[in-house]
C-alpha positions in Angstrom: -34.6 -4.3 26.2 -31.2 -6.0 26.6 -29.6 -7.7 29.5 -25.8 -7.3 30.0 -23.3 -8.7 32.4 -20.3 -6.5 33.4 -16.7 -7.2 32.3 -14.0 -6.4 34.8 -10.2 -6.6 35.3 -10.7 -7.3 39.0 -10.3 -11.0 39.7 -13.7 -12.0 41.2 -12.0 -14.6 43.6 -15.0 -17.0 43.3 -14.5 -18.7 40.0 -18.1 -19.8 40.0 -19.4 -16.3 39.7 -17.4 -15.3 36.7 -15.9 -16.6 33.4 -12.4 -15.4 32.4 -12.3 -14.1 28.8 -9.4 -16.0 27.0 -6.6 -14.0 25.5 -7.6 -14.7 21.9 -11.2 -13.5 22.5 -9.9 -10.4 24.2 -7.8 -9.6 21.2 -10.6 -10.3 18.7 -13.0 -8.1 20.6 -10.4 -5.3 20.9 -10.1 -5.4 24.7 -6.9 -4.4 26.3 -4.3 -7.0 27.3 -5.2 -7.2 30.9 -7.0 -10.3 32.2 -10.8 -9.8 32.1 -13.8 -11.6 33.5 -17.5 -11.6 32.7 -19.3 -11.3 36.0 -22.3 -13.7 35.9 -24.0 -13.1 39.2 -25.0 -9.5 38.5 -26.5 -8.0 35.4 -28.3 -4.9 34.2 -31.2 -4.4 31.9 -31.7 -1.3 29.7 -33.2 -0.2 26.4 -31.1 -0.7 23.3 -29.9 1.6 22.0 -30.0 4.0 24.9 -28.1 6.7 26.7 -25.9 4.2 28.7 -24.1 3.1 25.6 -20.6 4.4 24.8 -18.5 4.2 21.6 -15.9 1.5 21.4 -12.5 3.1 22.0 -10.3 3.2 18.9 -13.1 2.5 16.5 -15.6 4.6 14.5 -17.5 6.8 17.0 -20.8 5.3 15.9 -19.6 1.8 16.9 -21.0 0.6 20.2 -20.7 -3.1 19.7 -17.5 -5.0 20.5 -18.7 -8.1 18.7 -20.1 -11.5 19.6 -18.5 -14.0 21.9 -17.1 -17.1 20.2 -19.5 -20.0 20.4 -17.5 -22.0 22.9 -17.1 -19.1 25.3 -20.8 -18.2 24.9 -21.8 -21.8 25.7 -19.5 -21.7 28.8 -21.0 -18.4 30.0 -24.5 -19.8 29.4 -23.8 -23.0 31.4 -22.3 -21.1 34.3 -25.1 -18.5 34.3 -27.8 -21.2 34.3 -26.1 -23.0 37.3 -26.0 -19.7 39.2 -29.7 -19.0 38.4 -30.7 -22.5 39.6 -28.7 -21.9 42.8 -30.4 -18.5 43.4 -27.1 -16.7 43.2 -27.9 -14.0 40.5 -28.7 -10.4 41.3 -30.2 -8.0 38.8 -33.3 -6.3 37.6 -34.7 -9.1 35.6 -33.8 -12.3 37.4 -36.4 -14.2 39.4 -36.0 -13.7 43.1 
């Protein structure tokens, strides 16, 4: 089972509920040029690999993984997510109520 947080182009408004992905990270991951945010207060859980996975556009059709987040961005996401968890502001299948 894996837990994933959505990535969106829509500005979440509340900076505390999301982390913007820096330009360099978007490029390295192969995302488009539009601003993108990792939404931290909602997540999904599913079996890996599973039917919900899709190939990464522009790569080998067997590729379903964009790549890891850089350590600094990962640490920032982790800190923000833990703060939201402590505040009881996270929704999802696996988070404590």
